[in-house]
matplotlib code that plots the C-alpha trace (Angstrom):
import matplotlib.pyplot as plt

x = [16.8, 17.1, 14.4, 13.3, 12.8, 10.8, 8.5, 7.9, 7.5, 5.0, 3.1, 3.3, 3.7, 0.3, -1.4, -0.4, -3.2, -2.8, -2.3, -5.6, -5.5, -8.1, -9.1, -7.9, -10.8, -11.0, -11.0, -7.8, -6.0, -7.1, -5.8, -2.5, -2.2, -2.9, -0.2, 2.3, 1.7, 1.7, 5.1, 6.4, 4.9, 5.1, 8.4, 7.5, 7.2, 4.2, 5.8, 6.8, 3.3, 1.9, 4.3, 3.3, -0.4, -0.2, 1.5, -1.2, -4.0, -2.7, -3.2, -6.5, -8.3, -7.5, -10.5, -9.0, -8.3, -9.7, -9.7, -8.5, -7.5, -4.4, -3.2, -0.3, -1.2, 0.1, 3.6, 4.7, 8.2, 9.2, 12.9, 12.3, 9.7, 11.1, 8.0, 7.1, 4.0, 0.8, -2.8, -5.6, -6.7, -3.2, -3.2, -6.5, -5.2, -2.2, -4.4, -6.3, -3.0, -1.7, -4.9, -4.8, -1.1, -2.0, -4.8, -2.6, 0.1, -2.5, -3.8, -0.4]
y = [-38.3, -35.8, -33.1, -33.5, -37.3, -36.6, -34.1, -36.4, -39.5, -37.9, -36.1, -32.8, -30.8, -32.1, -30.7, -27.1, -24.9, -23.2, -19.4, -17.7, -15.0, -12.5, -12.1, -9.0, -6.6, -3.6, -1.4, -3.0, -2.8, 0.9, 1.6, 0.0, 2.1, 5.3, 4.4, 3.6, 6.8, 8.9, 7.6, 8.3, 11.7, 13.4, 15.0, 16.2, 20.0, 21.6, 21.7, 18.0, 17.0, 19.0, 17.2, 13.8, 14.7, 15.7, 12.3, 10.4, 12.4, 11.6, 7.9, 8.1, 10.3, 8.0, 6.3, 2.8, 3.5, 0.9, 1.3, -2.3, -3.3, -5.4, -5.8, -3.4, -2.0, 1.6, 2.9, 6.1, 7.4, 8.7, 8.6, 8.5, 5.7, 2.2, 0.7, 1.9, 0.0, 0.4, -0.6, 1.8, 1.8, 2.7, 5.7, 6.8, 6.6, 8.6, 11.4, 11.5, 11.5, 14.4, 16.4, 15.8, 16.9, 20.0, 20.8, 20.2, 22.5, 25.3, 25.1, 25.6]
z = [22.7, 19.9, 20.2, 16.5, 17.0, 20.2, 18.4, 15.4, 17.6, 19.9, 17.2, 19.1, 15.9, 14.7, 17.8, 17.2, 16.1, 12.7, 12.8, 12.3, 9.7, 8.8, 5.1, 3.3, 2.9, 0.7, 3.8, 5.1, 1.8, 1.4, 4.9, 4.1, 0.9, 2.9, 5.5, 2.8, 0.9, 4.1, 5.0, 1.5, 0.9, 4.3, 3.6, 0.1, -0.3, -2.1, -5.6, -5.3, -4.2, -7.2, -9.6, -8.2, -8.3, -12.0, -12.8, -10.9, -12.4, -15.9, -15.1, -13.1, -15.6, -18.5, -20.0, -19.3, -15.6, -13.2, -9.4, -9.1, -5.6, -5.9, -9.5, -10.2, -13.6, -13.4, -13.4, -11.6, -12.3, -8.9, -8.0, -4.2, -4.3, -4.5, -5.9, -9.4, -10.3, -8.4, -8.4, -9.2, -5.5, -4.5, -6.8, -5.5, -1.9, -2.9, -4.3, -1.0, 1.0, -1.1, -0.6, 3.2, 3.3, 1.4, 3.7, 6.8, 5.4, 4.7, 8.3, 9.8]

ax = plt.figure().add_subplot(projection="3d")
ax.plot(x, y, z, "-o")
ax.set_aspect("equal")
plt.show()
């Protein structure tokens, strides 16, 4: 007997438990942003980090800036970053990653 027929006739597919997923929390999303930006920025030199920081600050210091978690409202023009639109929370995570990389470089 064909395996598909056997599965559908016996109802085995119905007995499988659904995959349990955990809800996205702000902490998990923020952690993901930090990982993403660390991977992107770890090879940038100090002048490049300063250039990126200035671009991000021009967005985050604007009166209409919102630290929204998911919605991608803000555009960064970075040649070496495939994703050009970002959420407010992503930009704030980037600023923190840049500060950490600067601090790490200073301590070396």
